[in-house]
C-alpha positions in Angstrom: 0.6 -16.5 -10.6 3.9 -16.3 -13.1 1.6 -17.0 -15.8 -0.7 -14.4 -15.0 1.9 -12.1 -14.9 4.0 -12.8 -17.9 0.4 -12.4 -19.5 -0.1 -8.7 -18.5 3.7 -8.4 -19.8 2.9 -9.7 -23.2 -0.5 -7.6 -23.1 1.4 -4.4 -22.0 4.3 -5.1 -24.7 1.2 -6.1 -27.7 -0.2 -2.6 -26.6 2.9 -0.5 -27.0 3.6 -2.3 -30.9 -0.2 -1.6 -32.0 0.3 1.8 -30.9 3.8 3.3 -30.7 6.5 0.5 -31.9 9.0 -1.1 -30.3 9.9 -0.3 -26.4 13.0 1.0 -25.1 11.9 -0.6 -21.6 9.5 -2.6 -19.5 9.4 -1.9 -15.8 7.0 -3.5 -13.5 6.4 -2.4 -10.2 4.3 -4.4 -7.2 1.5 -3.4 -5.2 1.7 -4.4 -1.7 0.3 -6.3 1.4 1.0 -4.4 5.0 1.2 -7.7 7.4 0.8 -4.9 10.6 1.2 -1.4 11.5 -1.6 0.5 9.8 -1.9 4.4 10.0 1.4 4.3 11.8 3.4 5.5 8.8 2.3 9.2 8.9 2.6 9.2 12.5 6.4 8.3 11.8 5.8 4.7 13.1 6.8 1.5 12.5 4.7 -0.7 9.6 6.2 -4.0 7.9 4.6 -4.9 4.5 5.4 -7.2 1.8 5.5 -6.8 -1.8 3.1 -9.1 -3.5 2.8 -10.7 -7.1 0.2 -8.3 -8.5 1.9 -5.7 -10.4 1.4 -2.8 -12.7 3.4 -2.7 -15.9 4.7 0.0 -18.3 6.6 -0.3 -21.6 7.6 2.9 -23.4 10.3 4.5 -25.3 11.5 8.1 -25.9 9.9 10.7 -27.9 12.2 13.7 -29.5 9.7 16.5 -28.2 8.1 17.5 -24.7 4.8 15.2 -25.5 3.9 12.3 -22.9 1.8 9.9 -24.7 -0.2 7.4 -23.0 -2.6 4.1 -23.3 -4.3 2.3 -20.9 -5.3 -1.5 -21.2 -7.5 -1.6 -18.3 -9.3 1.4 -19.7 -8.8 1.5 -23.0 -8.0 5.0 -23.0 -5.3 7.5 -24.4 -4.6 10.6 -22.6 -1.4 13.0 -23.6 0.1 16.2 -22.0 2.8 18.4 -22.1 5.9 18.5 -20.0 5.6 22.6 -19.4 1.6 22.3 -18.9 1.2 19.7 -16.2 -2.7 19.8 -15.2 -4.7 17.4 -12.7 -7.7 16.3 -15.1 -11.2 15.6 -13.4 -14.4 14.8 -14.2 -16.9 12.3 -15.9 -15.1 10.4 -18.5 -11.5 11.7 -17.6 -8.6 9.9 -18.1 -8.0 10.3 -14.2 -5.5 7.3 -14.0 -3.4 9.2 -15.5 -3.0 11.8 -12.8 -0.4 9.4 -10.9 1.9 9.8 -13.8 1.5 12.9 -14.6 2.0 13.8 -10.7 5.1 11.5 -10.6 6.6 13.5 -13.9 5.8 17.0 -12.4 7.7 16.4 -9.2 10.9 14.8 -11.2 10.6 18.1 -13.4 10.4 20.3 -9.5 13.7 18.3 -8.8 15.5 19.3 -11.8 15.4 16.0 -13.3 16.2 16.2 -17.0 13.4 14.2 -18.9 11.8 14.4 -22.0 8.6 13.3 -23.9 8.0 9.8 -23.9 5.3 7.4 -25.2 4.1 4.6 -22.6 1.5 1.4 -22.9 0.7 0.3 -19.4 -1.9 -2.1 -17.3 -2.2 -3.6 -13.6 -3.4 -6.1 -11.7 -3.6 -5.0 -8.4 -6.7 -4.8 -7.8 -7.9 -0.6 -7.1 -9.8 0.3 -4.1 -9.0 -3.1 -2.4 -6.0 -1.4 -0.2 -3.5 -3.0 -2.2 -1.5 0.3 -3.2 -2.3 0.2 -6.5 -1.9 4.1 -6.9 1.6 3.4 -5.2 2.6 0.9 -7.8 1.6 3.5 -10.6 3.6 5.9 -9.3 6.9 3.6 -8.7 6.6 2.2 -12.0 6.7 5.6 -13.4 9.5 6.9 -11.6 11.6 3.6 -12.3 10.9 3.9 -15.8 11.8 7.6 -16.0 15.0 6.7 -14.3 15.7 4.2 -16.8 14.0 5.9 -19.9 16.5 8.9 -19.4 19.4 7.4 -17.4 19.1 9.0 -14.2 21.0 9.1 -11.0 17.8 8.2 -8.9 18.0 5.3 -6.4 14.6 3.1 -5.6 14.5 5.1 -2.0 14.4 8.1 -3.6 12.5 6.9 -7.0 9.5 5.9 -3.6 9.7 9.4 -1.8 9.5 11.3 -5.0 6.3 8.7 -5.5 4.9 9.9 -2.4 5.3 13.4 -3.2 3.6 13.3 -6.4 0.6 11.8 -4.4 0.7 14.0 -1.5 1.0 17.4 -3.6 -0.6 16.6 -6.9 -2.9 13.4 -6.6 -4.2 15.3 -2.9 -3.9 12.5 -0.9 -1.8 12.9 2.6 -0.6 9.0 2.7 2.7 8.3 4.7 5.7 6.5 2.8 4.8 2.8 3.4 3.1 2.0 0.2 6.0 3.4 -2.3 8.5 2.3 -0.2 7.7 -1.4 -0.3 6.9 -1.2 -3.7 10.4 -0.1 -4.8 12.5 -2.1 -1.9 10.8 -5.1 -1.3 12.6 -8.2 -1.3 11.5 -12.0 -2.2 10.4 -14.0 0.3 10.9 -11.3 3.0 8.8 -8.5 4.4 10.0 -5.3 5.2 10.5 -4.0 8.6 10.4 0.5 7.9 10.7 2.7 10.6 8.9 5.2 9.1 10.7 8.8 10.8 14.3 7.7 9.9 13.6 5.4 6.4 15.7 3.0 7.9 14.9 -0.5 6.7 15.3 -3.9 6.9 14.3 -7.1 4.9 12.9 -10.0 7.9 12.7 -13.4 5.9 9.1 -14.7 6.1 10.3 -18.3 6.7 6.4 -19.3 5.5 7.8 -22.1 3.6 9.2 -23.8 6.1 6.7 -23.5 8.1 3.7 -24.5 6.0 1.6 -21.3 5.7 0.5 -18.6 3.3 -0.6 -14.8 3.2 -4.3 -14.7 1.8 -5.8 -11.6 0.8 -9.5 -11.4 0.6 -10.7 -8.3 -1.2 -14.3 -7.3 0.5 -15.3 -5.8 -2.8 -16.1 -2.5 -1.0 -14.4 0.0 -2.8 -13.1 3.4 -1.1 -11.7 6.6 -2.3 -8.7 7.8 0.0 -9.3 11.4 -1.2 -13.3 10.4 -0.6 -12.8 9.0 2.1 -11.6 9.7 6.1 -8.0 9.0 5.6 -7.0 13.0 5.8 -9.3 13.3 9.2 -7.4 10.9 10.6 -4.4 12.2 10.3 -5.6 15.5 11.6 -6.6 13.6 14.5 -3.5 12.6 15.2 -1.8 16.1 15.0 -4.3 17.6 17.3 -3.7 14.3 19.4 0.5 15.5 19.3 -0.9 19.1 20.3 -2.6 18.1 23.3 0.3 15.5 24.6 2.8 18.3 24.1 0.7 20.3 26.7 -0.3 17.7 29.0 2.9 15.2 28.9 4.9 19.3 29.5 7.0 17.9 26.4 6.9 20.6 23.5 9.6 18.6 21.5 7.5 16.0 21.2 6.8 15.5 17.1 4.5 12.7 16.6 2.7 9.8 18.5 6.1 7.8 17.5 7.3 9.8 20.7 4.8 8.0 22.8 4.7 5.6 25.0 1.6 3.3 26.4 2.3 4.7 30.1 2.3 8.0 28.5 -1.1 7.8 27.7 -2.3 6.0 30.5 -0.8 8.7 32.8 -2.6 11.5 30.7 -5.4 9.7 28.8 -8.7 10.7 30.9 -7.5 14.3 30.5 -7.5 14.0 26.6 -10.9 14.0 24.4 -11.7 10.7 24.0 -12.0 10.3 20.4 -8.6 11.9 20.2 -7.4 9.2 23.3 -8.5 6.4 21.2 -6.9 8.0 18.0 -3.4 8.1 19.7 -4.3 5.0 21.5 -4.4 3.1 18.3 -1.2 4.2 16.5 0.3 4.1 20.0 -0.1 0.1 20.7 0.2 -0.3 16.7 3.8 0.5 16.9 4.5 -1.3 19.6 2.4 -4.6 18.4 4.8 -4.1 15.0 7.7 -4.4 17.1 6.2 -7.7 18.4 5.6 -8.8 15.2 9.0 -8.7 13.8 10.3 -10.6 16.8 7.7 -13.4 16.5 8.3 -13.4 13.1 12.5 -14.0 13.2 11.5 -16.2 15.9 9.0 -18.6 13.3 6.2 -18.2 16.2 3.2 -17.9 14.1 0.8 -18.3 16.3 1.9 -14.9 18.4 2.4 -13.2 15.1 -1.2 -14.2 14.5 -2.5 -13.0 17.8 -0.8 -9.7 16.8 -2.9 -9.4 13.6 -5.9 -10.0 15.4 -5.3 -7.6 18.0 -4.2 -5.0 15.2 -7.8 -5.6 13.9 -9.9 -5.3 16.9 -7.8 -1.7 17.6 -8.5 -0.5 14.0 -12.3 -1.3 14.6 -12.5 0.4 18.0 -10.0 2.8 18.7 -9.3 4.3 15.1 -12.6 3.4 13.5 -11.6 2.5 9.7 -13.0 -0.6 9.4 -16.9 -1.4 8.0 -19.5 -4.4 8.4 -18.0 -6.2 5.4 -14.3 -6.1 6.5 -15.1 -6.9 10.0 -17.4 -10.3 8.9 -14.3 -11.6 6.9 -12.0 -11.0 9.6 -14.8 -12.7 12.0 -15.2 -15.6 9.3 -11.1 -16.6 9.1 -10.9 -16.2 12.8 -13.0 -19.0 13.0 -11.7 -21.8 10.4 -9.3 -23.8 12.4 -5.6 -23.1 10.8 -6.2 -19.6 10.5 -3.2 -17.7 12.7 -4.4 -14.3 12.3 -6.8 -11.9 10.3 -7.2 -8.1 9.9 -8.0 -5.6 7.6 -4.7 -4.1 6.0 -4.6 -0.5 4.0 -6.4 2.7 5.1 -9.5 0.9 5.4 -13.1 1.7 5.2 -13.2 -1.2 2.5 -10.5 -2.9 0.5 -8.8 -5.9 1.6 -7.9 -8.2 4.7 -4.8 -9.9 5.7 -4.9 -13.3 6.8 -1.9 -16.0 7.8 -3.5 -19.2 6.9 -2.2 -22.8 7.4 -1.1 -24.8 4.0 -3.1 -27.2 4.9 -6.2 -25.2 5.6 -6.4 -23.2 2.3 -9.0 -25.0 0.8 -11.5 -25.3 3.3 -10.9 -21.5 4.3 -11.6 -20.4 1.1 -14.6 -22.2 0.5 -16.1 -21.9 3.6 -15.3 -17.6 4.1 -16.1 -17.2 0.9 -19.5 -18.8 0.9 -20.7 -17.5 4.2 -19.7 -14.1 3.0 -21.5 -14.0 -0.1 -24.7 -15.4 2.0 -24.4 -12.4 4.5 -23.7 -9.8 1.9 -24.7 -10.7 -1.5 -21.0 -9.8 -2.3 -18.4 -12.2 -4.0 -15.2 -12.0 -2.2 -12.1 -11.8 -4.0 -9.7 -14.4 -2.5 -5.7 -15.1 -3.7 -2.9 -15.9 -2.3 0.2 -13.8 -2.6 3.7 -14.4 -2.3 6.4 -11.9 -1.4 8.5 -10.7 -4.1 11.2 -7.9 -5.2 10.4 -4.3 -5.4 10.2 -2.5 -9.0 12.8 -2.9 -11.8 12.6 -4.1 -15.2 10.6 -6.8 -16.5 
């Protein structure tokens, strides 16, 4: 994987040299996989992601005017815009990848941060549409680039918040803070326990090396676009649950599902619409699973952690209804392999990837058996890679 990352950084430098000259900065920002805690972030709950060794790389230098010129190696496409007239692009053949950069530039300007024109070449190897936050990696890479390029006093936490604002307001996806946070603040060989209400966080050692286990990502190759999915519907359903529970629990101060306990739901659940109850039950129990998972990993109990991963998938499948047949098949196949501690979908769902915790001795058999069975039953060739937990965004 190190060689792959070095090769990508070389290609980005070469692309920049061929079009613009010598870059002032080369910046990287990683994708992420969430070990557990799905659809809890926008409910002010808890999440537990790691930054992974798949990344977006941007090489750039300043210009003397207010024009931004971009080149994407992935799309072999150039785009440009003026800082005084930033609009979202759309339509067939349009460089829609640049909307994430346009959005971050726009929110930096709105925040009163002094930036000028620049030219940049970029490339990413975070699988798109796989639930591994390729968009957040691009947003955080852009924010980190602007901070370095224009010598701004913006810390990693604020870069994450500005990236989230760009995705919410400019791109139009009502994501929570997790994806940008872990891409900006990740720590090598650690997962990040994030409280999405207070934005407090702490790095938790994974201890996977000493336990002889690895994080494995399986890409179902079922693509989904968040804007067009039911992601925003789920957010509205959670908000509806809060309104019901404020009345049923006589707690008008209740701000989010973070404030609801399993006992609360059990007490009033039969008075909630069934769908709303199911959505709330997932979020409330998932928050509890995250807290238990942190404790399990800190104690080196991989069996307990894996069991919680399995419970999480079942909740996402049944209560939150964000899985799909292909993801369920990958999880079922993985769970049937001796040496698999746990398996679950990761990311928003509706396609994308699963995250698996696997004993190293079982990796070869896991890969061969799961991929063959998945292809036989779906006709799809799932992506497979073992990932390492890496540091968040910075100079490459």
